[in-house]
C-alpha positions in Angstrom: 44.0 95.6 79.1 40.9 95.0 80.8 37.7 97.2 80.5 36.9 98.5 83.9 33.5 98.4 85.4 31.7 101.4 86.7 33.0 102.4 90.3 30.9 100.9 93.1 29.3 103.1 95.5 26.4 103.6 97.8 24.0 106.5 98.7 26.3 107.6 101.7 29.2 108.4 99.3 29.8 112.2 99.6 29.4 114.2 96.4 28.3 111.1 94.4 27.2 113.1 91.4 30.6 114.9 91.3 32.5 111.6 91.7 30.7 109.7 89.0 30.5 112.9 86.7 34.3 113.1 86.6 34.8 109.9 84.8 34.5 111.5 81.4 37.1 114.1 82.1 39.4 111.4 83.7 39.1 109.5 80.5 39.7 112.4 78.3 42.8 113.3 80.4 44.1 109.7 80.5 43.9 109.2 76.7 45.6 112.6 75.9 48.5 111.8 78.3 49.0 108.0 77.4 47.7 107.9 73.8 45.9 104.6 74.7 42.3 104.2 75.6 42.9 100.9 77.3 45.6 102.4 79.5 43.3 105.5 80.1 40.5 103.1 81.3 43.0 101.2 83.7 44.1 104.7 85.1 40.6 105.8 85.8 39.7 102.3 87.4 42.7 102.6 89.7 41.8 106.3 90.6 38.3 105.3 91.6 39.7 102.3 93.4 41.8 104.5 95.6 38.8 106.9 96.2 36.6 104.0 97.4 39.3 102.6 99.4 39.2 105.6 101.7 36.7 105.7 104.7 33.8 108.0 104.5 35.5 110.4 106.9 38.7 110.6 104.7 36.4 111.4 101.6 34.5 114.1 103.4 37.6 115.7 104.5 38.5 116.3 100.8 37.4 119.7 99.8 37.3 119.1 96.1 36.7 115.4 95.1 37.0 116.3 91.5 40.5 118.1 92.1 41.5 115.0 94.0 40.7 112.6 91.4 42.4 114.5 88.7 45.6 114.8 90.9 45.7 110.9 91.5 44.9 110.3 87.7 47.6 112.6 86.8 50.1 111.1 89.0 49.3 107.6 87.9 49.6 108.7 84.3 53.0 110.2 85.1 54.1 106.8 86.5 52.7 104.9 83.4 54.5 107.3 81.1 57.8 106.7 82.8 57.5 102.8 82.3 56.0 103.2 78.9 59.3 104.4 77.5 61.0 101.2 78.2 58.1 99.2 76.8 58.0 101.1 73.6 61.7 100.7 73.1 61.0 96.9 72.9 57.9 97.5 70.7 58.1 95.8 67.3 58.2 98.6 64.7 56.7 102.2 65.1 54.3 103.0 68.0 51.4 105.1 67.0 48.7 106.2 69.5 45.4 104.3 69.5 43.1 105.8 66.9 39.5 106.7 68.1 36.2 106.7 66.2 33.7 109.3 66.2 31.0 108.8 68.5 28.2 110.0 66.3 29.2 107.7 63.4 29.3 104.7 65.6 25.9 105.4 67.3 24.4 105.9 63.9 25.4 102.3 63.1 27.8 103.5 60.5 30.5 100.8 61.1 30.2 97.0 60.3 29.8 94.9 63.3 27.6 97.2 65.2 28.1 100.4 67.4 29.3 100.8 70.8 27.1 101.7 73.7 26.9 105.4 74.5 28.2 104.8 78.0 31.2 103.2 76.7 34.6 104.9 77.4 35.4 105.1 73.7 32.4 107.4 73.3 33.3 109.4 76.2 36.6 111.0 74.8 36.0 114.6 73.5 37.3 114.8 70.1 38.9 118.0 69.5 42.3 119.4 68.1 44.1 118.0 71.2 43.3 114.4 70.1 44.2 114.6 66.3 46.9 112.0 65.5 49.5 114.7 64.4 49.1 116.4 67.9 49.3 112.9 69.8 52.4 112.0 67.7 54.3 115.1 68.9 53.3 114.6 72.5 55.1 111.2 72.2 58.4 113.0 71.7 58.0 114.9 75.0 59.2 113.8 78.4 56.7 112.5 80.8 56.9 115.8 82.9 56.4 118.0 79.7 53.5 116.1 78.6 51.7 116.2 81.9 52.4 119.9 82.6 51.4 120.9 79.1 48.2 118.8 78.8 46.9 119.8 82.3 47.7 123.5 81.8 47.1 124.2 78.2 44.4 121.7 77.4 42.5 121.2 80.8 43.4 124.9 82.2 44.7 123.8 85.5 46.9 126.5 87.2 50.5 125.7 87.5 50.2 125.6 91.3 48.0 122.6 90.9 50.2 121.1 88.1 53.1 121.2 90.5 51.4 119.1 93.0 50.9 116.4 90.5 54.4 116.7 88.7 56.3 117.2 91.9 58.1 120.3 90.8 57.8 123.9 91.5 55.1 126.0 89.7 58.0 127.8 87.9 59.5 124.7 86.8 56.2 123.3 85.4 55.6 126.7 83.6 59.0 125.9 81.9 58.0 122.5 81.0 54.8 123.7 79.5 56.6 126.4 77.5 59.0 123.7 76.2 56.1 121.5 75.3 54.4 124.5 73.5 57.4 125.0 71.3 57.5 121.4 70.3 53.8 121.6 69.3 54.3 124.8 67.3 57.3 123.3 65.5 55.2 120.3 64.5 51.9 121.9 63.6 50.7 122.4 60.1 47.9 124.8 59.2 44.6 123.0 59.5 42.7 122.8 56.2 39.0 123.1 56.3 37.3 119.8 57.3 35.3 119.7 54.0 38.6 120.1 52.0 40.1 117.3 54.2 37.2 115.0 53.5 37.4 115.6 49.9 41.1 114.9 49.6 40.8 111.7 51.7 37.8 110.6 49.4 40.1 111.2 46.3 42.8 109.3 48.0 40.3 106.4 48.7 39.2 106.4 45.0 42.8 106.4 43.6 43.8 103.6 45.9 40.8 101.5 44.9 41.4 101.9 41.3 45.1 101.4 41.7 45.8 104.7 40.0 49.4 105.2 40.9 49.6 108.6 39.2 46.6 109.9 41.0 48.1 108.7 44.3 51.4 110.4 43.7 49.5 113.6 42.8 47.6 113.7 46.1 50.8 113.0 48.2 53.3 115.7 49.1 56.6 114.8 47.4 58.2 114.5 50.9 55.1 112.6 52.5 55.9 110.0 55.1 53.8 106.9 56.0 54.1 105.1 59.2 52.5 101.8 60.1 51.9 100.2 63.4 51.4 96.5 63.5 53.0 95.8 67.0 54.6 92.6 65.9 51.1 91.1 65.8 50.2 91.4 62.1 52.4 92.0 58.9 53.3 95.5 58.0 56.3 97.7 57.1 58.5 98.2 60.2 60.1 101.5 59.1 58.4 104.7 57.7 57.9 104.7 53.9 59.2 108.0 52.6 58.3 110.0 49.5 55.1 110.1 47.3 56.3 107.5 44.7 57.4 105.0 47.3 54.2 105.4 49.3 52.0 105.0 46.3 54.0 101.9 45.1 53.5 100.4 48.6 49.8 101.1 48.7 49.2 99.5 45.2 51.2 96.5 46.4 49.0 96.2 49.4 45.8 96.6 47.3 47.1 93.9 44.9 48.1 91.5 47.8 45.2 91.8 50.2 42.2 91.1 47.9 38.8 91.8 49.3 39.7 94.9 51.3 37.0 97.4 51.5 37.8 101.1 52.3 35.5 103.1 54.3 35.6 106.8 55.0 35.5 107.4 58.8 36.4 110.1 61.2 39.6 109.2 62.9 40.6 111.3 66.0 38.4 114.1 65.0 39.6 114.3 61.3 38.6 112.5 58.1 40.3 109.2 57.7 40.1 105.7 56.2 39.2 102.3 57.6 40.1 99.2 55.7 37.8 96.3 56.3 38.0 92.6 55.5 34.8 90.8 55.6 33.4 93.7 57.3 35.9 93.7 60.2 38.2 96.7 60.5 41.8 95.7 60.0 43.5 99.1 59.4 42.7 102.6 60.6 44.5 105.3 58.7 44.8 109.1 59.9 46.0 111.8 57.6 47.9 115.1 58.0 47.1 117.4 55.3 48.7 120.6 54.2 48.7 122.8 51.0 46.0 120.5 49.6 48.3 117.3 49.7 48.9 114.5 52.3 51.9 115.0 54.2 51.7 112.3 56.8 49.9 109.0 57.1 49.6 106.9 60.1 48.2 103.3 59.6 47.4 101.4 62.8 47.0 97.7 62.2 47.8 96.4 65.7 44.5 94.6 66.6 44.8 95.6 70.3 44.6 99.2 69.2 41.6 98.6 67.0 39.2 97.4 69.8 37.1 100.6 69.7 36.6 99.9 66.1 35.8 96.2 66.3 34.0 95.6 69.5 30.3 96.0 69.3 
């Protein structure tokens, strides 16, 4: 995926501040809908391309440019989601949404290889509960229409009348789609532990992994914990989820013994405490955790290099 340049414009463009100011929200929307920063960037680029392809008279006739941009971006995302299902069926191994770093950590130079510039799209995604990995994984199980209706209404607070124009269904149908999506979210949600408690558990997990203490790892994992890895067929990794505390602990110890020179670094991943495995200072794996009852219940380990660009490109 290419990184889009800023939209071209001149001083005669109507509502220029509004147009440019919508970029962050459009990136936020695209990432939540697609689970991919690269695809979100492409959607925003295409949205701006369509805006600037119109004549000045056509632009001036649009009462709310921000609403127009969101509508166009939403429709493009809906099309992308439809085609993404076929692509992901051909994907090698499990597909996990692209992990995002915390803007503050990177601007502070906390990661090897340098930080990203403040204006980069990766820094413009607002990290809240709607981008934690557990939430995004549940979204992946929804139909495209469910996902779009739910995100636009429940996260971005768009009325169902506006959502209907984007999805191409009636407001009542969109209300049902959002309700169905809400039930999926509720069924998959675990009570959020305090951030300090999550960070402490992840730190203990890191220490146990580094010391190859299999007993300690098992104690930090829920007996029914599941670990899913995403290498996309580009790097070696387990292709199926690893289930059970014992199996996960043994697998992690095996990786630690096999991949000498790995350094584990505590980082915020999609707004929650996570770990980044680095080799010679370069991030090679980003791990997100879901924690409940003082134990790790899910681990998502992303190794596909194409999904780690926000972590590796300075």
